[in-house]
C-alpha positions as CSV (number, residue, x, y, z in Angstrom):
1,M,27.9,41.8,15.3
2,R,29.7,39.4,13.0
3,N,31.0,37.4,16.0
4,T,27.6,37.2,17.5
5,A,26.1,36.0,14.2
6,A,28.9,33.4,13.8
7,I,28.3,32.1,17.4
8,Q,24.6,31.9,16.7
9,R,25.2,29.8,13.6
10,F,27.5,27.6,15.5
11,R,24.9,27.0,18.2
12,V,22.3,26.1,15.6
13,M,24.6,23.7,13.9
14,R,25.5,22.1,17.2
15,Q,21.9,21.7,18.2
16,S,21.2,20.2,14.8
17,K,24.0,17.7,15.2
18,L,22.8,16.8,18.7
19,F,19.3,16.3,17.4
20,G,20.6,14.2,14.5
21,A,22.6,12.1,16.9
22,A,19.7,11.6,19.2
23,L,17.4,10.6,16.3
24,F,20.0,8.2,15.0
25,G,20.2,6.7,18.5
26,L,16.4,6.2,18.6
27,A,16.6,4.7,15.1
28,I,19.1,2.1,16.3
29,F,17.0,1.4,19.4
30,H,14.0,0.9,17.1
31,L,15.8,-1.7,15.0
32,A,16.9,-3.5,18.1
33,I,13.2,-3.6,19.4
34,Q,12.1,-5.0,16.0
35,L,14.8,-7.7,16.1
36,I,14.6,-8.6,19.8
37,V,10.9,-8.1,20.6
38,V,8.6,-7.7,17.6
39,M,10.0,-10.4,15.2
40,P,10.3,-13.1,17.9
41,R,6.7,-12.4,18.9
42,N,5.4,-12.6,15.3
43,L,7.3,-15.7,14.6
44,A,5.8,-17.4,17.7
45,V,2.4,-17.4,15.9
46,T,0.5,-16.5,19.0
47,N,-2.7,-15.4,17.1
48,P,-3.5,-17.5,14.1
49,E,-6.8,-15.5,13.6
50,E,-5.0,-12.5,12.3
51,N,-5.0,-11.4,8.6
52,I,-2.2,-13.7,7.7
53,A,-4.5,-16.7,8.3
54,V,-6.6,-15.4,5.4
55,Y,-3.7,-15.6,3.0
56,Y,-2.8,-19.1,4.1
57,K,-6.4,-20.3,3.7
58,A,-6.6,-18.8,0.2
59,A,-3.3,-20.5,-0.7
60,V,-4.6,-23.8,0.5
61,N,-8.0,-23.4,-1.3
62,A,-6.3,-22.4,-4.5
63,H,-3.9,-25.3,-4.3
64,N,-6.7,-27.8,-3.7
65,R,-8.9,-26.2,-6.4
66,Q,-11.5,-25.1,-3.8
67,P,-13.5,-21.9,-3.9
68,I,-11.4,-18.9,-2.6
69,Y,-14.3,-16.5,-2.1
70,R,-17.2,-16.4,0.3
71,K,-20.2,-14.4,-0.5
72,Q,-21.3,-11.7,2.0
73,P,-25.0,-11.1,1.3
74,N,-26.6,-7.7,2.1
75,Y,-23.2,-6.3,3.0
76,G,-23.2,-2.6,4.0
77,P,-20.9,-0.1,5.6
78,D,-22.4,-0.9,9.0
79,H,-21.4,-4.6,8.9
80,E,-18.5,-5.8,10.9
81,V,-15.5,-6.4,8.6
82,E,-14.9,-10.1,8.2
83,A,-11.5,-11.8,7.7
84,V,-12.2,-13.2,4.2
85,Y,-10.1,-13.2,1.1
86,I,-10.9,-10.2,-1.1
87,Y,-8.0,-10.0,-3.6
88,A,-8.1,-10.9,-7.3
89,P,-7.5,-14.6,-8.3
90,P,-3.9,-14.1,-9.5
91,F,-2.7,-13.3,-6.0
92,A,-4.2,-16.6,-4.6
93,A,-2.5,-18.4,-7.5
94,I,0.9,-16.8,-6.8
95,I,0.8,-17.9,-3.1
96,S,-0.8,-21.3,-3.8
97,P,2.6,-23.2,-3.8
98,F,3.0,-22.2,-0.2
99,A,0.1,-24.4,0.8
100,A,2.7,-27.2,0.9
101,L,4.0,-25.5,4.1
102,S,2.5,-25.9,7.5
103,F,0.7,-22.8,8.8
104,V,3.5,-22.1,11.3
105,A,6.2,-22.4,8.5
106,F,4.1,-20.1,6.3
107,V,3.7,-17.5,9.0
108,R,7.4,-17.5,9.7
109,L,8.3,-17.2,6.0
110,W,5.7,-14.5,5.6
111,Y,6.9,-12.3,8.4
112,C,10.5,-12.6,7.3
113,V,9.5,-11.4,3.8
114,M,7.4,-8.5,5.3
115,F,10.4,-7.5,7.5
116,A,12.7,-7.4,4.5
117,A,10.0,-5.4,2.6
118,F,9.6,-3.0,5.4
119,W,13.3,-2.0,5.2
120,V,13.3,-1.9,1.4
121,F,10.5,0.6,1.7
122,A,12.5,2.6,4.3
123,W,15.5,2.6,1.9
124,C,13.2,3.8,-0.9
125,L,11.9,6.7,1.3
126,A,15.5,7.7,2.2
127,R,16.4,7.7,-1.5
128,L,13.4,9.8,-2.4
129,Y,14.0,12.3,0.4
130,F,17.7,12.6,0.0
131,D,17.6,12.5,-3.8
132,G,19.6,9.3,-4.1
133,R,22.2,10.0,-1.5
134,V,21.6,7.2,1.0
135,D,23.5,5.6,3.9
136,I,22.6,3.3,6.7
137,R,21.9,6.2,9.1
138,K,19.3,7.7,6.8
139,V,17.6,4.3,6.1
140,L,17.4,3.6,9.9
141,I,15.8,7.0,10.5
142,W,13.3,6.5,7.8
143,G,12.5,3.0,9.2
144,L,11.8,4.7,12.6
145,I,9.5,7.3,10.9
146,L,7.7,4.5,9.0
147,D,7.0,2.5,12.1
148,L,5.8,5.5,14.0
149,F,3.6,6.7,11.2
150,P,-0.1,5.7,11.5
151,G,-0.5,2.2,10.1
152,G,3.2,1.4,9.9
153,Y,3.4,-0.8,12.9
154,A,-0.1,-2.1,12.6
155,A,0.4,-3.5,9.1
156,F,3.7,-5.3,10.1
157,S,2.4,-6.6,13.4
158,I,-0.7,-8.4,12.0
159,G,1.0,-9.8,8.9
160,Q,-0.7,-7.6,6.3
161,I,0.7,-7.8,2.8
162,E,0.9,-4.0,2.8
163,P,4.7,-3.8,3.5
164,L,5.5,-5.8,0.4
165,L,3.2,-3.6,-1.7
166,W,4.9,-0.5,-0.2
167,A,8.3,-1.9,-1.1
168,L,7.2,-2.7,-4.7
169,F,5.7,0.8,-5.1
170,G,8.7,2.5,-3.6
171,L,11.1,0.6,-5.9
172,G,9.0,1.7,-8.8
173,L,9.3,5.3,-7.7
174,V,13.1,5.1,-7.6
175,A,12.9,3.8,-11.2
176,I,13.6,0.1,-10.6
177,A,11.5,-2.1,-12.9
178,R,8.7,0.4,-12.5
179,P,5.9,-0.9,-14.9
180,V,6.5,-4.5,-13.9
181,L,6.4,-3.8,-10.1
182,W,3.3,-1.6,-10.4
183,A,1.5,-4.2,-12.5
184,L,2.2,-6.7,-9.8
185,C,0.8,-4.4,-7.2
186,T,-2.3,-3.7,-9.3
187,F,-3.3,-7.4,-9.2
188,V,-3.4,-7.2,-5.4
189,K,-4.8,-3.7,-4.9
190,P,-6.4,-2.0,-7.9
191,F,-5.6,1.5,-6.9
192,Y,-2.0,1.0,-8.0
193,M,-3.3,1.1,-11.5
194,W,-3.3,4.9,-11.4
195,P,0.5,5.4,-11.4
196,L,0.7,2.7,-14.0
197,L,-1.7,4.6,-16.2
198,A,0.3,7.7,-15.7
199,E,3.4,5.9,-16.8
200,V,1.6,4.7,-20.0
201,A,0.3,8.2,-20.7
202,D,3.6,9.9,-20.2
203,S,5.4,7.3,-22.4
204,A,2.8,7.6,-25.1
205,R,3.2,11.4,-25.2
206,K,7.0,11.3,-25.4
207,N,7.6,8.2,-27.5
208,S,6.3,6.4,-30.5
209,I,3.9,3.5,-30.2
210,K,6.8,1.1,-31.0
211,V,9.0,2.5,-28.2
212,L,6.0,2.5,-25.8
213,L,5.2,-1.2,-26.5
214,R,8.8,-2.1,-26.1
215,S,9.1,-0.4,-22.7
216,L,5.8,-1.9,-21.5
217,A,6.4,-5.4,-22.9
218,P,7.6,-6.9,-19.6
219,A,4.6,-5.5,-17.7
220,I,2.2,-6.8,-20.3
221,I,3.8,-10.2,-20.3
222,I,3.6,-10.3,-16.5
223,A,0.0,-9.3,-16.6
224,V,-0.9,-11.9,-19.1
225,V,0.9,-14.6,-17.2
226,L,-0.8,-13.7,-13.9
227,L,-4.2,-13.6,-15.5
228,F,-3.6,-17.0,-17.0
229,C,-2.3,-18.5,-13.7
230,G,-5.3,-17.1,-11.9
231,G,-7.7,-18.7,-14.3
232,V,-5.9,-22.1,-14.5
233,I,-5.3,-22.4,-10.7
234,C,-8.3,-20.7,-9.2
235,G,-10.8,-21.4,-12.1
236,W,-11.8,-19.0,-14.8
237,N,-15.1,-18.4,-13.1
238,S,-13.3,-17.0,-10.0
239,Y,-12.9,-13.7,-12.0
240,F,-16.6,-13.5,-12.4
241,I,-17.2,-14.4,-8.8
242,W,-14.7,-11.7,-7.6
243,M,-16.4,-9.0,-9.7
244,R,-19.9,-10.2,-8.7
245,D,-19.5,-10.8,-5.0
246,V,-16.3,-9.1,-3.8
247,L,-16.0,-5.8,-5.6
248,P,-19.5,-4.6,-4.7
249,T,-18.8,-5.2,-1.0
250,L,-15.6,-3.2,-1.2
251,S,-17.4,-0.3,-3.0
252,Q,-19.8,-0.1,0.0
253,G,-17.1,1.3,2.3
254,S,-17.2,0.9,6.0
255,F,-18.2,3.0,9.0
256,S,-15.5,1.1,11.1
257,S,-13.3,3.4,13.1
258,G,-10.3,1.9,11.3
259,N,-11.4,3.3,8.0
260,A,-9.7,6.7,7.3
261,S,-11.4,7.2,3.9
262,L,-12.2,10.9,3.2
263,S,-15.2,10.0,1.0
264,M,-16.6,7.9,3.8
265,A,-16.0,10.8,6.1
266,A,-18.4,12.8,4.1
267,L,-21.1,10.1,4.7
268,R,-20.3,10.2,8.4
269,V,-20.9,13.9,8.4
270,A,-24.2,13.4,6.4
271,R,-25.3,10.9,9.1
272,F,-24.4,13.4,11.8
273,I,-26.5,16.2,10.3
274,G,-29.5,14.1,9.6
275,W,-29.1,11.5,6.9
276,Q,-31.2,8.5,7.9
277,Y,-29.2,5.3,7.1
278,S,-31.1,2.2,8.1
279,G,-28.3,-0.4,7.6
280,G,-27.4,-2.8,4.9
281,P,-26.3,-1.9,1.3
282,L,-26.1,1.8,0.5
283,L,-28.8,3.5,-1.6
284,A,-27.9,4.6,-5.1
285,L,-26.9,8.2,-4.3
286,P,-24.4,7.6,-1.5
287,H,-23.0,4.6,-3.4
288,L,-22.6,6.8,-6.4
289,W,-20.8,9.4,-4.3
290,L,-18.2,6.8,-3.1
291,T,-17.7,5.5,-6.7
292,A,-17.3,9.0,-8.1
293,A,-14.9,10.1,-5.4
294,S,-12.7,7.0,-5.8
295,I,-12.3,7.8,-9.5
296,G,-12.6,11.5,-9.5
297,A,-10.0,12.3,-6.9
298,P,-7.1,10.6,-8.8
299,L,-8.3,12.1,-12.0
300,V,-8.3,15.6,-10.5
301,T,-4.9,15.0,-9.0
302,W,-3.6,13.8,-12.4
303,F,-4.9,17.0,-14.1
304,L,-3.5,19.3,-11.5
305,L,0.0,17.7,-11.6
306,R,0.1,16.9,-15.3
307,R,3.2,19.1,-15.8
308,Y,5.1,17.6,-12.9
309,S,7.5,14.7,-12.9
310,L,6.2,11.2,-13.2
311,Q,7.7,10.4,-9.8
312,L,5.8,13.1,-7.9
313,K,2.6,12.5,-9.9
314,S,2.7,8.8,-9.2
315,A,3.1,9.3,-5.5
316,A,0.3,11.9,-5.4
317,L,-2.0,9.6,-7.5
318,V,-1.7,6.7,-5.0
319,A,-2.2,9.1,-2.1
320,A,-5.4,10.5,-3.6
321,A,-6.6,7.0,-4.6
322,I,-6.2,5.6,-1.1
323,L,-7.6,8.6,0.7
324,F,-10.8,8.8,-1.4
325,A,-11.3,5.0,-1.8
326,P,-14.5,3.7,0.0
327,V,-12.1,1.8,2.3
328,C,-8.8,3.3,3.4
329,W,-7.6,1.2,6.3
330,I,-5.1,2.8,8.6
331,Y,-2.3,0.5,7.3
332,Y,-2.7,2.1,3.8
333,L,-1.6,5.4,5.2
334,P,2.2,4.8,5.0
335,L,1.7,5.2,1.2
336,L,1.4,8.9,1.9
337,L,5.1,9.0,3.0
338,P,6.6,8.9,-0.5
339,L,4.6,12.0,-1.4
340,G,5.8,13.7,1.8
341,A,9.4,12.7,1.1
342,L,9.3,14.2,-2.4
343,M,7.5,17.4,-1.3
344,F,10.0,18.1,1.5
345,R,13.0,16.6,-0.2
346,D,16.3,17.5,1.4
347,E,18.3,19.1,-1.4
348,Q,21.2,19.8,0.9
349,A,21.9,16.3,2.0
């Protein structure tokens, strides 16, 4: 019986090693495809109408002191999503120096940065899953998982800024300049404020006000500098225009098939069972539902995980924030991976 059990364990180990070797081989092949096929195609700039063109136009407009926002009157969730700049003024201010580049040069620089950010995020995921014990094999495997995960390839292929935000968020999760990096992310996508608020709350509970302010000082300085740059470069009225014209459209959600929002899913179900939506801006009640869900889901998550580590809580807060936001495009979904890596962490690595 002992011999049989030993043989069985040996077979399981051998099968595990074979699977690991096959997975590593696929991960190497994936990197080769990125370097030989995907990156050259991206750098060739074959489709200037993709999202990356929006960033370049915003940089040029900010640099030339031109308006960076375009109003979308009567916008509702039934409208086709337009390729317009929707981020806060500080982001346009940050990228405005790149207006000195040609569009082709900007695209090539942008894709190189996104490629590096993609692999930084893969490294962060490997660190989270293997509790800090990382080697090239583990990073390559997580890079493969990231690219195969819904939204992973899509974000990288169309030049979305998401890979950079994933990387900054991931670096914060592994405790590298956390408040500063999350403050930077918040100025691009407001849902990153939730882990930042959790960081502040945890620090306030454990430390004195003096210690809290000292630890948050770099993030506060960065925030003030970014707000100032946004006002000076894009115009102080751009903040008012952003809040008046852009945020209301984002809060309307979208019935587009690319929107994976769970709060919008509830409205889809309501339409299916008889809710009469005639188009245009949502009425007060469904609009209130989207707003309440986008705030309530992170708050409930925060309450349920209040006794857990800041690392796990932060990953869960971002997951809840994107899933219950009025708009959760498919390329937001890789932000679920840090939570998955922490929940299924390999303690035996």
